[in-house]
N, C-alpha and C positions, 0 to 999 in steps of 0.2 A: 562602525564597521567601514573598511577602506573601500575606494571606488575600485571596482573590478572592471577593467577596459574591456575584456571580452568574453560574454557568457559561453557556458559551455553548450548550451542549446541556444544558438545565436540568432540574432534577428537582424535582417539585413538593414531594416528602416533604423534600428537602434545604432548599427556601425556607421552609418551616413550621418549620425548626428551625435558625435563623440560626447556632447554636453548634456544629452538626454537623461533624465531621471530614471532611475531603476524601475520606478513604477510604470514607465512606458515600454519596459523591455520584458516581453513574455519570456524568452530565453531564460533570463535571470531567475524570475520566479519559478520557471519549470525546474530548473536546478535544485533550488531550495526545496521544491516539492519533493522531489526524488529524495533528497536527503532526509526530509521529515518521514516520509513512508520507510525508508530503510531502517531509520533508528526508531520512531515511533511505534511501527507494527512488531517491532522486536524488542521493546523497551525492557519487558519483563525478564527476559533472558540477558540482554547486554548489562542491565544495571542490577541484577541479581546479586553479584559478589558485594555490593554495598552493603548487605546486611538489613537489619531491621531497625526501627524505632519502635520500641514498645512492642505492641501486639501487630503493627502494621510493617511492611516491608518499604524499604527507600525505594525501590523499583516502582511501588505502586504511586508513591506521591510524585515521583517524576514522569511517570504515564499520564497523570492528569493534564499534561500540557500536550498530550499527542492531538487531541482533536482541534486544538488552538492553532498547532503547527501545521498540520496537514490541510485543515479546511480554510486557514488563513492564507496559505499559500495558493491552495487552489483558486480562491476568489481573486486574488492578485492577478492570476493567470487570466482569468475571465476578463478582469477589469482591465488590464493592459492590451487585451485584443479586441476591445469593444464588442465584445460577445453579444449574439442575439437573445431573443426571449428563450429560445428552445435549450440553449447552453444552461442559462440561468434557471430554467425548469428544472433540468436534470441536476444541477448543482443543489437546488434547495431540497429536492427529495432524497437525493444521495446524502447531503449534508445531515439531514434529519436523522436518516436510518445510521449513519456513520456513528453521530454522536450519541444517539440513544443506544446502540448495540454496544458501542464502547463502554459506555456507563454501566449497563447491565453486566457485562463481563468484568469490569474492574471492580464492581462491588461484590458481587458472587465469588469471583476469585479469591478475594480478600476474606471472605466468610471461610472458603474451602482451605484456607491455609491456617486455620486457628488450631489450637492444640486438642480441643473437645473434638474428638472423633465423631462423635454423635451428631455433633452439627456439621462438622467439616464433609462428611460422607453421606450428608441427608439427600434422598433423591431431587428435592425441590432446589436445592443449592446446584446439583449436577445439572440440572435442567436449564436453570439461567446462566450457568458458568460455562459448560461445554456445548450446548446445543442451541437454544434460542438464540442467545446472544451473538454466537459466531455467524450464525445464518443472517441475522439482521446487521450486524457489523460489516461483514465482508460484502455484503450485498451493497451496502451505503459505498463502499470504498469503490465498488464496480461502476455504480451509478456517477460518481465523481469523476473517475477516469472517463467515462462516456462524456460527460460534460467538457472535460478538457481535450478530448477528441474533436468534440464539435467546434471547440473555440479555436483550436489551432490548426485544424487540417488543410485551411486554406492560407496559412501565415507563411511568409517566408523565412523558416526557422533553419538555420543551419545546424546540424550535428556533428560537433567537434568530437576527438577521440576520448576526451574525459566524459562528454556528454554520453557517448556510446557506453562507457564503463559504468556510469550511473545507471543507464536502462537495463543492462545485464543485472545489476545488484538489485534492481527494483524486482525484476523477474524472479530472482533467488529468493528475495524475500517474501514475494507472493506465494512462492511454491513452499517455502518454510511454513506459511501461514495457513496453507491449506492444508499440510501434511499434519503439523502439530494441532491444528483447530479441528481435527477430525472431519473435513469437509472436502475430500479430494475430488469427489465428484463435481461438485460446485466449481470448484476451481477449474477442473478441465472444461466446463462449459465456458467459464470466463474466458480463459486463456485462448480458447479456440475461437470465440468471437474476435478477439483481440487480434489473432492470426489472420481471420478473414478480412477484418477491416483494413489492416496493414496490405493485404494481398490487393485489395480493391484499390488502392490508392498508392500502390508501391513505388510510383515514380516521383512522389512527393516526399519531402522529408518526414513529414508527421506519419505517413504512410510506413516509411522505412522503420520509423521508431516504434510504431504499433507492432510491426511484425516482428522486429528484434525482441521486445518484450514477450509478445505472445508464444512465439515460435521457441525462445529459449525456455520459458517457464512450460510449455508442453513437453519438451524433450525431457527436461530434467524430472517432472512430474510423473509422466509416464515411464520414463527410466526407472523411478524409484519404486513405482508399483510392480513393474515386470521383475526387475532385480529381486525384491523380497519373495515374489511368487515362485521364481526358480528356486530360491535359497531354501525357504521353509513352508511354502504353500499359502502364505499370508499376502494380503493386497493391501498396500498403503498404509502399513503400521505407522504410529506416531513415533516422532523421535525418543520420546520419554519412554514408550513401550520397548525399545531396543537399547534403552540404556545410554542413550547420546547426551541427553541432557537432563 
């Protein structure tokens, strides 16, 4: 990978040391964390056109990399900021929950895609595919984001235009996840806390970043719910329910 002179979420310390390794630049790792979330949390949809391998989907095999990418980048952000014990504690809890929930979902979702409808539509498969795994998985991601917030809230991180674009795409990804995952109310609570956290530190780059993600996500998620309630009286229908995916 070629050397990137300026990170999208840039660190002033790294800018003052042009020869510094990327391992010491939290902005560089924040950028890749954002990319990992955008792609990894939507891997099933993004890579669906790649088709199947036997009874399995290519997207599922690619999705195996999601925890490594997201959690790996998050750990590097904490390492590059010399994060304290509280950040690492939240990272540990969130990482375990994320990996557990993702694994449960991937396995159960694969079963739900088999040709045998008796197996695919079994209630126990639905429980682990659409309910339990989603709450565990998404809560884990939220705790990882909390860990990152603790790690970078006092860091001299600059938000460049492309970094703001990545932040908005992360917000869109979270909204997509909460809607199609059937947990909009959980998503509203997570996005609201992110917005509040951003407002409490609005004068800092980290606060502005949290506010951008939280407020953008809230507007999109609330807008989706209100729009569909006006149209046909439903609240937060999933994209698959309205034929979008």
